PAZA-598509 format. One record per residue (C-alpha): x, y, z; residue in three letters; chain. Coordinates in steps of 0.02 Angstrom, whole numbers, plus 32768, in hexadecimal, padded with zeros to 4 digits. Example, Ala and Ser with C-alpha at 12.3 -4.5 7.8 and 13.67 -1.06 7.14 Angstrom:
SITE:xx:yy:zz:type:mol
SITE:8267:7F1F:8186:ALA:A
SITE:82AC:7FCB:8165:SER:A
This chain:
SITE:xx:yy:zz:type:mol
SITE:0FE2:066B:A679:MET:A
SITE:0F26:0653:A686:LYS:A
SITE:0ED1:066E:A72F:PRO:A
SITE:0E91:05D9:A78D:PHE:A
SITE:0DDB:060C:A7A1:LEU:A
SITE:0D68:0591:A7F5:LEU:A
SITE:0CC3:05CA:A7AA:PHE:A
SITE:0C39:0566:A754:LEU:A
SITE:0B8B:05AE:A72F:PHE:A
SITE:0B1A:062C:A784:PHE:A
SITE:0A7C:05E3:A7D1:ILE:A
SITE:09F6:064B:A825:LEU:A
SITE:09AA:060E:A8C7:SER:A
SITE:0940:064A:A957:ILE:A
SITE:0963:0661:AA10:GLY:A
SITE:09D5:06BC:AA88:ARG:A
SITE:0A6C:06A4:AA19:ASN:A
SITE:0A07:06E0:A983:ALA:A
SITE:0A79:0697:A901:TYR:A
SITE:0AB5:05E7:A8E2:SER:A
SITE:0B71:05D6:A8E8:GLN:A
SITE:0BB7:0579:A851:PRO:A
SITE:0C5F:0563:A8A4:LEU:A
SITE:0CAE:04C1:A8DE:PRO:A
SITE:0C7F:0490:A98F:ASP:A
SITE:0D35:049D:A9C0:SER:A
SITE:0D39:0555:A98F:ILE:A
SITE:0C90:0578:A9E0:LEU:A
SITE:0CCD:0530:AA84:LYS:A
SITE:0D69:059C:AA7D:LYS:A
SITE:0D04:0639:AA5B:VAL:A
SITE:0C8E:060F:AAEB:ASP:A
SITE:0D24:05F1:AB5C:HIS:A
SITE:0D63:06A3:AB39:LEU:A
SITE:0CC6:06E7:AB8B:PHE:A
SITE:0CAA:0660:AC0E:LYS:A
SITE:0CD5:06D4:AC9E:LYS:A
SITE:0C43:0747:AC73:TRP:A
SITE:0BC5:06C7:AC35:ASP:A
SITE:0B6A:06C0:ACDB:VAL:A
SITE:0AB7:06F2:AD09:PRO:A
SITE:0AEB:0769:AD95:GLY:A
SITE:0B5D:07DE:AD37:GLY:A
SITE:0B6E:084A:AC9B:PRO:A
SITE:0BCE:080D:AC05:GLY:A
SITE:0BD6:0825:AB4B:CYS:A
SITE:0BA2:07F3:AA9C:VAL:A
SITE:0C18:07B2:AA16:ALA:A
SITE:0BFF:07A6:A95A:GLY:A
SITE:0C60:0763:A8C6:ILE:A
SITE:0C3E:079C:A814:ILE:A
SITE:0C78:0741:A778:ARG:A
SITE:0C52:077B:A6C7:ASN:A
SITE:0BA1:07C1:A6CC:ASP:A
SITE:0B63:0765:A767:SER:A
SITE:0B67:076C:A822:LEU:A
SITE:0B9A:06B8:A83F:ILE:A
SITE:0BAD:06BB:A8FB:PHE:A
SITE:0B59:0725:A980:SER:A
SITE:0B42:06FE:AA37:LYS:A
SITE:0B1E:0756:AADA:GLY:A
SITE:0B76:0737:AB80:TYR:A
SITE:0B3E:0775:AC2A:GLY:A
SITE:0AB5:07F1:AC4E:MET:A
SITE:0A7A:0890:ABF8:ALA:A
SITE:0A1B:08C9:AC93:ASN:A
SITE:0A3E:0886:AD41:LEU:A
SITE:09A4:08CF:AD95:GLU:A
SITE:092B:0875:AD23:TYR:A
SITE:0996:07DB:ACF9:ASP:A
SITE:0997:0801:AC3E:ILE:A
SITE:0A21:07A5:ABDF:PRO:A
SITE:0A92:07EC:AB5A:ASN:A
SITE:0A61:07AE:AAAD:THR:A
SITE:0A9C:07DA:A9FE:PRO:A
SITE:0A09:0852:A9F2:ALA:A
SITE:0A39:08B1:AA90:THR:A
SITE:0A5B:096A:AA71:ILE:A
SITE:0B00:09B1:AAB0:PHE:A
SITE:0B44:0A60:AAC2:HIS:A
SITE:0BD7:0A59:AA49:MET:A
SITE:0C46:0AE2:AA94:ALA:A
SITE:0CD4:0B12:AA1F:SER:A
SITE:0CA8:0A8F:A99D:VAL:A
SITE:0C2B:0B19:A971:SER:A
SITE:0CB5:0B84:A925:LYS:A
SITE:0CC1:0B25:A881:GLN:A
SITE:0C09:0B48:A85E:PHE:A
SITE:0C21:0C01:A87D:THR:A
SITE:0CBA:0BFE:A80D:ALA:A
SITE:0C5D:0B9F:A786:PHE:A
SITE:0BD5:0C23:A787:SER:A
SITE:0C58:0CA7:A762:ILE:A
SITE:0CA4:0C3A:A6D9:VAL:A
SITE:0BF9:0C24:A687:LEU:A
SITE:0BDC:0CE0:A688:LEU:A
SITE:0C88:0CFC:A63D:ALA:A
SITE:0C63:0C82:A5B0:ARG:A
SITE:0BC0:0CDD:A591:GLN:A
SITE:0C23:0D7F:A57C:GLY:A
SITE:0BD3:0DD1:A612:LYS:A
SITE:0C79:0DEB:A66C:LEU:A
SITE:0D32:0DC7:A656:GLN:A
SITE:0D9E:0D71:A6D8:LEU:A
SITE:0E20:0DFB:A6D0:ASP:A
SITE:0DA1:0E85:A6EF:ASP:A
SITE:0DBF:0EF6:A785:ASP:A
SITE:0D44:0EC4:A80C:ILE:A
SITE:0D13:0F7B:A827:HIS:A
SITE:0CB7:0F73:A781:LYS:A
SITE:0C37:0F04:A7D8:TYR:A
SITE:0C53:0F2D:A88F:LEU:A
SITE:0C5C:0FEA:A8A0:PRO:A
SITE:0C42:0FD8:A95B:TRP:A
SITE:0CED:0F88:A973:PHE:A
SITE:0D6C:100F:A9A3:PRO:A
SITE:0DF2:104A:A92C:ASP:A
SITE:0E92:1004:A978:LEU:A
SITE:0F01:1046:A8EB:LYS:A
SITE:0F19:0F9A:A89E:GLU:A
SITE:0EC1:0F43:A80F:LYS:A
SITE:0E67:0EAA:A852:ILE:A
SITE:0E1F:0E39:A7CC:THR:A
SITE:0D99:0DB5:A7CD:ILE:A
SITE:0E23:0D37:A7AA:ARG:A
SITE:0E7B:0D6B:A84A:HIS:A
SITE:0DDE:0D42:A8AC:LEU:A
SITE:0DCD:0C98:A857:LEU:A
SITE:0E82:0C68:A87B:ASN:A
SITE:0E8E:0CB0:A92D:HIS:A
SITE:0F15:0D2A:A8F7:THR:A
SITE:0EB8:0DCE:A916:SER:A
SITE:0F06:0DFA:A9BE:GLY:A
SITE:0E59:0E1E:AA04:ILE:A
SITE:0E4C:0DEE:AABB:ARG:A
SITE:0DE3:0D58:AAE9:ASP:A
SITE:0D31:0D80:AB1E:GLN:A
SITE:0D2C:0D07:ABB0:TRP:A
SITE:0DC6:0D57:ABFD:SER:A
SITE:0D7C:0E04:ABE3:LEU:A
SITE:0CD9:0DCF:AC33:LEU:A
SITE:0D35:0D85:ACC7:ALA:A
SITE:0D95:0E27:ACE0:ILE:A
SITE:0CEE:0E84:ACDE:SER:A
SITE:0CAD:0E16:AD6B:GLY:A
SITE:0C41:0DA2:AD02:THR:A
SITE:0C3F:0CE9:AD2F:ARG:A
SITE:0C3A:0C69:ACA3:LEU:A
SITE:0BA1:0C1A:ACF4:ASP:A
SITE:0B43:0CBF:ACED:ASP:A
SITE:0ACA:0CDF:AC5F:VAL:A
SITE:0B39:0D27:ABD5:ILE:A
SITE:0AEA:0D79:AB3D:THR:A
SITE:0B28:0DA8:AA90:GLN:A
SITE:0B06:0E60:AAB2:ASP:A
SITE:0B6C:0E56:AB52:GLN:A
SITE:0C03:0E12:AAF5:ILE:A
SITE:0BF3:0E8F:AA67:VAL:A
SITE:0BED:0F1B:AAE6:LYS:A
SITE:0C8C:0EE5:AB3D:ILE:A
SITE:0CE7:0ECB:AA98:LEU:A
SITE:0CB3:0F79:AA5E:SER:A
SITE:0D13:0FC3:AAF0:ARG:A
SITE:0DBB:0F77:AAC4:GLN:A
SITE:0E4D:0FF0:AAC7:GLN:A
SITE:0ED7:0F82:AA84:GLY:A
SITE:0F0A:0EDC:AA36:LEU:A
SITE:0F79:0E54:AA7D:ASN:A
SITE:0FE7:0E5D:A9E0:PHE:A
SITE:0FE9:0E9C:A92F:LYS:A
SITE:0F69:0E3B:A8C8:PRO:A
SITE:0FBB:0DAB:A86D:GLY:A
SITE:1058:0DA9:A8D7:ASP:A
SITE:1022:0D1D:A94B:ARG:A
SITE:0FA1:0C94:A966:TYR:A
SITE:0F3D:0CA8:AA07:SER:A
SITE:0E98:0C4F:AA1D:TYR:A
SITE:0E10:0CD1:AA31:SER:A
SITE:0D57:0CAD:AA44:ASN:A
SITE:0D36:0D66:AA27:SER:A
SITE:0D5F:0D52:A96F:GLY:A
SITE:0CD3:0CD5:A956:PHE:A
SITE:0C53:0D40:A9AE:THR:A
SITE:0C88:0DC9:A936:MET:A
SITE:0C78:0D52:A8A2:LEU:A
SITE:0BC5:0D2D:A8D9:ALA:A
SITE:0BA5:0DE9:A8DC:GLU:A
SITE:0BEE:0DF8:A82D:ILE:A
SITE:0B73:0D73:A7F0:VAL:A
SITE:0AE9:0DDC:A83D:HIS:A
SITE:0B2A:0E7E:A7EF:ALA:A
SITE:0B37:0E31:A741:VAL:A
SITE:0A96:0DCB:A73D:THR:A
SITE:0A23:0E1D:A7BB:GLY:A
SITE:0A12:0D71:A80C:GLN:A
SITE:0A54:0D33:A8B1:THR:A
SITE:0AD5:0CAA:A8A7:LEU:A
SITE:0A4F:0C31:A8DF:ARG:A
SITE:09DB:0C64:A851:GLN:A
SITE:0A62:0C63:A7CD:PHE:A
SITE:0AAC:0BBA:A7FA:THR:A
SITE:09FF:0B6D:A804:ASP:A
SITE:09D5:0B9F:A752:SER:A
SITE:0A81:0B93:A702:ALA:A
SITE:0ACD:0AFA:A758:ILE:A
SITE:0A5E:0A95:A7CB:PHE:A
SITE:09BF:0A84:A764:LYS:A
SITE:0A1C:0A5C:A6C1:PRO:A
SITE:0A7F:09D4:A71B:LEU:A
SITE:09E7:098F:A775:GLY:A
SITE:0A2E:09BD:A820:MET:A
SITE:0981:09CD:A86A:ASN:A
SITE:09B4:09CA:A921:TYR:A
SITE:0A40:0A4B:A916:THR:A
SITE:0A3C:0B04:A93D:HIS:A
SITE:0AA0:0B91:A98A:PHE:A
SITE:0A54:0BA0:AA37:HIS:A
SITE:0A50:0C5D:AA4D:ASP:A
SITE:09CC:0C5F:AAD6:ASP:A
SITE:09F9:0C05:AB76:CYS:A
SITE:0943:0C01:ABAD:GLU:A
SITE:0909:0BA0:AB14:GLU:A
SITE:08CF:0AEE:AB35:ILE:A
SITE:0923:0A69:AACC:VAL:A
SITE:08DD:09BA:AAD2:LYS:A
SITE:0953:0928:AAEC:ASN:A
SITE:09E7:0993:AB1F:ARG:A
SITE:0A6B:0958:AB97:SER:A
SITE:0A9D:09B5:AC34:TYR:A
SITE:0B52:09D7:AC63:SER:A
SITE:0BAB:0998:ACFE:TYR:A
SITE:0C4C:09A0:AD5F:ASP:A
SITE:0C87:0919:ADD5:ARG:A
SITE:0C65:0949:AE8A:LYS:A
SITE:0CC6:08BC:AEDA:ASP:A
SITE:0CEB:0805:AEBE:ALA:A
SITE:0C34:07DA:AEDB:ASN:A
SITE:0BD2:0866:AE8D:GLY:A
SITE:0BBB:08F5:AE12:PHE:A
SITE:0B7F:09A9:AE12:LYS:A
SITE:0B28:0A16:AD92:ASN:A
SITE:0B9A:0A82:AD27:SER:A
SITE:0B33:0B1A:ACF6:ILE:A
SITE:0B39:0B62:AC47:LEU:A
SITE:0ACB:0BF8:AC1D:SER:A
SITE:0B0D:0C41:AB7A:TYR:A
SITE:0A99:0CA9:AB0E:SER:A
SITE:0B21:0CC7:AA8F:THR:A
SITE:0B5A:0C74:A9EE:ALA:A
SITE:0BF3:0C6D:A97F:GLY:A
SITE:0C83:0C22:A9E0:PRO:A
SITE:0C0F:0BAB:AA3C:THR:A
SITE:0B58:0B7D:AA5D:SER:A
SITE:0B37:0B05:A9CC:LEU:A
SITE:0ABC:0A7E:AA02:PHE:A
SITE:0AC4:09DB:A9A1:SER:A
SITE:0ACC:091E:A9AC:ASN:A
SITE:0B30:0891:A95E:VAL:A
SITE:0ABC:086A:A8CA:PRO:A
SITE:0AB7:0921:A896:ASP:A
SITE:0B72:0938:A8A9:LEU:A
SITE:0B90:089F:A83D:SER:A
SITE:0B3B:08FD:A7AE:LYS:A
SITE:0BB0:098F:A7C9:TRP:A
SITE:0C48:091D:A7C7:ILE:A
SITE:0C10:08CB:A725:ILE:A
SITE:0C05:0978:A6D6:ASN:A
SITE:0CC2:0987:A6E3:PHE:A
SITE:0CDE:0901:A65F:TYR:A
SITE:0C33:08E8:A60C:ASN:A
SITE:0C0A:09A0:A602:THR:A
SITE:0B54:09D5:A5F7:LYS:A
SITE:0B60:0A82:A642:VAL:A
SITE:0BE2:0B03:A60F:GLY:A
SITE:0C3E:0A9B:A58F:GLY:A
SITE:0CF1:0A5C:A590:VAL:A
SITE:0D33:0B0D:A58A:GLY:A
SITE:0CDC:0B3E:A62B:ALA:A
SITE:0D22:0AA6:A686:ILE:A
SITE:0DCF:0ACF:A644:ALA:A
SITE:0DC2:0B81:A687:THR:A
SITE:0D80:0B46:A72F:LEU:A
SITE:0E11:0ACD:A745:THR:A
SITE:0E9C:0B3A:A6FC:GLN:A
SITE:0F20:0B56:A782:LYS:A
SITE:0F3C:0C08:A7BC:GLY:A
SITE:0FE1:0C64:A7A6:LYS:A
SITE:1038:0CE6:A810:LEU:A
SITE:1082:0D86:A7CC:ASN:A
SITE:112D:0D33:A7C8:ASN:A
SITE:10EB:0CA8:A759:GLY:A
SITE:10E6:0C23:A7E0:LYS:A
SITE:1058:0BA8:A7C3:GLU:A
SITE:0FE1:0B82:A852:LEU:A
SITE:0F8E:0ADE:A87D:GLY:A
SITE:0EEB:0B3D:A893:TYR:A
SITE:0E7D:0B61:A7FC:ALA:A
SITE:0DD3:0BB9:A804:ALA:A
SITE:0D80:0B80:A8A4:GLY:A
SITE:0DCC:0AD3:A891:ILE:A
SITE:0E77:0A83:A8A1:THR:A
SITE:0EC8:0A3B:A805:SER:A
SITE:0F41:09B2:A834:ALA:A
SITE:0F75:08FE:A815:THR:A
SITE:0F56:0862:A87B:TYR:A
SITE:0FBB:07C5:A858:LYS:A
SITE:0FEF:081A:A7B7:GLY:A
SITE:0F3B:0839:A77E:TRP:A
SITE:0EF2:08E5:A762:LYS:A
SITE:0E82:0915:A7F3:GLN:A
SITE:0E0E:09A5:A81F:TYR:A
SITE:0DDB:09B3:A8D4:TRP:A
SITE:0DA2:0A21:A962:HIS:A
SITE:0D7C:0A09:AA19:ASN:A
SITE:0D0E:0A6A:AA90:GLY:A
SITE:0CFC:0A89:AB4B:ALA:A
SITE:0C75:0AED:ABA3:ASP:A
SITE:0C36:0ACA:AC52:ALA:A
SITE:0C2C:0A0B:AC5D:GLY:A
SITE:0C22:09F0:ABA1:TYR:A
SITE:0CB7:09A7:AB44:ARG:A
SITE:0CA7:098E:AA88:THR:A
SITE:0D12:0956:A9F7:TYR:A
SITE:0CF8:0932:A93F:ILE:A
SITE:0D79:08F3:A8C4:SER:A
SITE:0D74:08DD:A807:VAL:A
SITE:0DEA:0872:A79F:PHE:A
SITE:0DB9:08AE:A6F0:PRO:A
SITE:0E2A:0839:A68D:ASP:A
SITE:0DE3:07A4:A6EC:LEU:A
SITE:0D31:07EA:A6E1:LYS:A
SITE:0D24:07CF:A79B:MET:A
SITE:0CF9:0830:A838:GLY:A
SITE:0CF3:0817:A8F4:ILE:A
SITE:0C88:0873:A973:ILE:A
SITE:0C90:086E:AA31:VAL:A
SITE:0C1D:08DF:AA97:LEU:A
SITE:0C1B:08E1:AB55:SER:A
SITE:0BB8:0934:ABE0:ASN:A
SITE:0C3D:0915:AC65:LEU:A
SITE:0CD3:0988:AC70:SER:A
SITE:0D51:0902:AC9D:GLU:A
SITE:0D40:08A4:ABF8:ILE:A
SITE:0DC9:08C9:AB78:ASN:A
SITE:0D62:08B8:AADA:THR:A
SITE:0DF5:08CF:AA64:GLN:A
SITE:0E54:0843:AAB9:GLU:A
SITE:0DBF:07CF:AAA9:LYS:A
SITE:0DA4:07FC:A9F3:ALA:A
SITE:0E5A:07DB:A9CC:ASN:A
SITE:0E50:0734:AA25:GLN:A
SITE:0DBD:0707:A9B4:ILE:A
SITE:0E22:0740:A91D:ALA:A
SITE:0EB1:06D0:A955:ASP:A
SITE:0E3C:063A:A949:LEU:A
SITE:0E0F:0662:A896:LEU:A
SITE:0E9F:06B9:A83D:ILE:A
SITE:0F4A:0677:A811:GLN:A
SITE:0FDF:06EE:A81F:ASP:A
SITE:1021:0725:A777:LYS:A
SITE:10CF:0741:A7BE:ASN:A
SITE:10E6:06F4:A86C:PRO:A
SITE:1192:0743:A88A:GLN:A
SITE:1143:07F1:A883:ASN:A
SITE:10B6:07CA:A8FC:SER:A
SITE:110B:0809:A99B:LEU:A
SITE:113A:08B0:A94C:LYS:A
SITE:108A:08C3:A907:GLU:A
SITE:103C:0897:A9B0:LYS:A
SITE:10A2:091E:AA06:LYS:A
SITE:1070:099E:A983:ARG:A
SITE:0FB8:0971:A994:ASN:A
SITE:0FC2:0982:AA51:GLU:A
SITE:1004:0A33:AA3D:ILE:A
SITE:0F7B:0A5F:A9C0:GLN:A
SITE:0EF7:0A15:AA35:TYR:A
SITE:0F2E:0A87:AAC4:SER:A
SITE:0F22:0B1F:AA52:LYS:A
SITE:0E78:0AF6:AA07:ALA:A
SITE:0E10:0AEA:AAA5:THR:A
C-alpha cells in the first residue's frame, strides 16, 4: 500500500515562518490547531518542521522564544536539544570506527584509563546501547549534592565517574538508560582524535552537511544569538525561568534549529556524510547477552510507526522538550522543538505524522502504539 502523502513542491519564502508551506490549507490549519494553545504572544511555545525528500517543506514558530524581550519563536530559533544530542555523539563514534580508529567492541579502558577497573569488560557498544551498567551521571551528581540548575562541567562529571566502585549489572545483561555512557563516548572521541566533541562534530558532521547554526554547547557562558530560553509554567496565568547551565557535552547540550536539523534528517536516506554503512550501524538495534533485541540502537531508537520504519529520539532538559523523527522509506522527517516543559513534543510530532501517513496495517496500530509508548518512556 502506498502512503497518502500530501506534498507538492518546496518554495522558499521570507518572514517569521521562513519557509512557504506547500501543503493543502486543510492540513496547514490542522497543524496550526495542534499548537493553538501555545501560539500566543505572552507565553513560550515551539517550532515544528516537516521534511520531504531533500527539502524542508514546512517550518513555523509558535509562541515566544524569550518572554522578557517579546521575541517570537521562528524556524531559525536555536534550541537546546537535550537527549536528541545523543545520536550525534554516537555518529561521531561510528565515523571513527569506519575510519579504523577504534572498534565498537573495544574495551573502554583502552581509551579511558581513568575509569576504574570494575572487573568486567565494558565495550564502546555497551555505552552506545545503554547496556553498560554504569550509573547515570545525573543521579550521581544529585547524591553528591549537586543541583541540576548548578553550573555542571565535563571535568566534574568525569571526576565523579572516575570514582565509581561498582556497576548496576553485568554489562550486556540489561538495558538501562545512562547519560554517563555518552559523556564517556565524548571523552573517547577526545582521546582518539585530540579534539573535543564540539570540534570533531563541527568538522566531521556539521560543516559537511551545511549545519551552520549547530554546535555542542560546552560552555554555558558563551553567548549564542537567536537562542530560545526555557520555561516552566508557574500557574494558570504565568511562567517562570527554568535554568540550564551545562558546560558538558555528549548526552546533551547540542544547540540547533529546525533548518539545520532537516539537513541531518535528510542524511539518513540521502546520505552525504558517513555513507549508507554508517547510517546502518547507527540505527542497528542493540542486543543483550541473552540475544534479546532492543528497540534502542546507537543514541537513537529504531522502531516502526504505522508499519513504517522510523528512527526517533526525544529530549528533556530544564524547560526544553525536543523530538525528531525520520521515516527513511518515505524520505520524510518531523521535528518539534519546545521551550516549555509542559509540551509533549513526541505527541505533537505523531499527530502531525497522522495527518500525512497512511497506516500500512491498521489492525496492528494499537499494539504498535503501546510498544512506542514504552520505548518513549525509556528513551528520555
